[in-house]
N, C-alpha and C positions, 0 to 999 in steps of 0.2 A: 290542665287546670282540675284540680280536686276542690268541690263546694258538695254541700250536702243540705237540703230542703227540707225542713219536716211541715206537715200540713196537721193542724190542730183543728177540732171544733167538735160539737154536739154530736150526738145519735142523730143521723138524718140531716146535717146542715150540709152535705155535698163533698164531702173531704175525696171520695175517692172518685167521683166524676171530674173532680179538679185534678187529681193525681193522674188521672188518663188524658185531661186535656195537656198538661206539663208535657206526658210522657209523648203524645203526639205529635207535638208542636215544638219540642226542644229535643236535643239528645239527652234525655234523661232517661237513667236507670230507675224504672217503680219497686218499691217494696210496700207488700200490702200486708195489713193487719191482719193475723192469723184467727178471724173470727170462727172460721169453717173448721179447725182445727183442734178445738178447744172444747175435749172431751166432756167439759164441767157446765158449759154453758145451758144446754137444756135441764140439767139438773136444777141449775140456779135460778131460773126462771120458775121454775116451779115452787123453788124453797130456798129462798134466798140467805137466810139464817144458817143452815145447814149447810151451805156451799159455797158460800160468798168468799171466803178466804182460800179453799182450793183453786178458785177459779180465777182469781186474782192473782194468786202465787204463778199459776200458770202462764196467765198474759206478762207477769214480770219476768219470767224468766223466759220464754219466745222472744220479747220487746229487746232484752239484752242481747239476743242472739242476733236480732234484726240492725241492733246499733251497731254491732261487733261488725255486721258485714258493710254497714254504712262505711265504716273506717277504713275496711280493706277496700271497698269496691274502687275502680277510678273512675275519671271523669266526674258528670254532675249525677247526682242520685237523691230521690225523692221518696219519703217514708209517710205513709198514711197512719197517722196517729204515733204520738210520740210516747215513751215510757213515763216521760213525765207527768203527763196526762193520767196512766194507768194511776200512778199512786197520787198525786195531788188531787184529782178529780173523783175517780171510779171509786178507787178504793176508802179514799177519804169520807166520800158519799155514805159508803157501805158500813165503814168504822162510827160515823156520828148516827147512824140509822140504828145502831146495836146488832147489826149482821155479822160484823167481825168485832169479839172482844179483846180486851184490853192485851190479855196473854199473846194472841195471835197478831194485834196490830204493831205490838214491840217486835215479834220477830219479823214482821213484815218489814219494818222500820230500820230495822239491822241491815237487813238483806239490801233494801233499797239504796241505802246510803253507800253500802260497799259497792252497788252498781254506779252509781254517780261517778265515784272515783275511778272508774274503771272505763268510761267511755266518754266521748266528746260531743259539746254541745253542736247543733248544726249552725250552718252559717245563715240562715234564714228561716224562721218560722213565719207561716202563713196562718192564720188565725182566721177560718170561716164561720163567720158570725151568723146568725140567723134568728128569726125569732121563732116563738113557742108552736104558733098557727102552722108555720111552713114546715116546722119539725115534725107536727104529728101527723101533716098530710104526708109531707115524704116518705114518713116510715109505712102509712098505710099504702101507698103507693107501689113501692118495691117489696112489698109482699112479703117479707121474713117472717116465716110462723112464728118463731122464739118473741119479736119485738110487737107483734099485734097487741098484747094486754101490759105494756108497758104503762105503769100508771103516770098519767101526764105531773103529779108531785113529784116524781122521783125525777123527769125531766127538768121541770124547774130548779129543783134542788142542784141538780147537774150543769144547770146554766148560771146559778149564781154562783157556784164554785170556779166555772169556768172563767165568769168577769172577774172574779176576785184575782185570779191565778193571772191571766192576761194581763192585768193592770200592774202586777208586780214583777213580770218574766224579765230579765235583763242578760240573760246568757247569749243572745244573738239578737240580731235585728230582726223587728217583727213589722210582716205587712196583715192589714186588716182588710178581708173581704167580705163585703155584707151580701150574703149569697140570695137574702129577699129580694136584693133588687138587681144583682146582678147575675145575668143569663150566660154565663160562659160553655154551656152545652151547646147552644143554639144562636145565640146572637152574635153577629157578626162584628159589629160596634163593641160589644162588650168582650168580646175574644182579642180583637184588634187592642182593645184599651189593657186588657191583661197581660198579653204578649210585651207591649211595652213595658211596664210596671215591672215586669219579672226580667228582660233584655237587659234593664238597667243594673240587674242587682248581679244577675250570673253572667 
């Protein structure tokens, strides 16, 4: 049975933890976002205007490869963050903040449109929703140096874009998980509830 699951959510919402949980409890092959391999990311956090376009192009190209791998992989597969979020949330936020100019934005949009025609939507999108206070706490706790100085206003901007995007998302079935209240990392009751919800679909 070929099925694909995409996990979406803001920085620090708990996507990777959920992906690990799914991989450990189901016969699911996990695919992780290539944060650690993005050579532009350190420069981006130092100077967003100079490196936003480069960083987002890198994510777009690598996420395209991941989506292609999802299409080719057998069985049930799951992806930590989608190409849709790269474009609809992160690149859009940077463009609206003035870090990606009109010329570069037009180039990005042309490439994104071509990629959409070449990939398949997931069978299920799991949206991990999380409040700002919890997001900031988790970012501090996981200790990624590049993330420690993220402007709270930037996180709030991303969250507004996420809320609008998920409200209008129609490409697949959607499951919403409130990770503020759901502890699928350690609470047995929450784990069983999540397993039942996922089993009903996959």
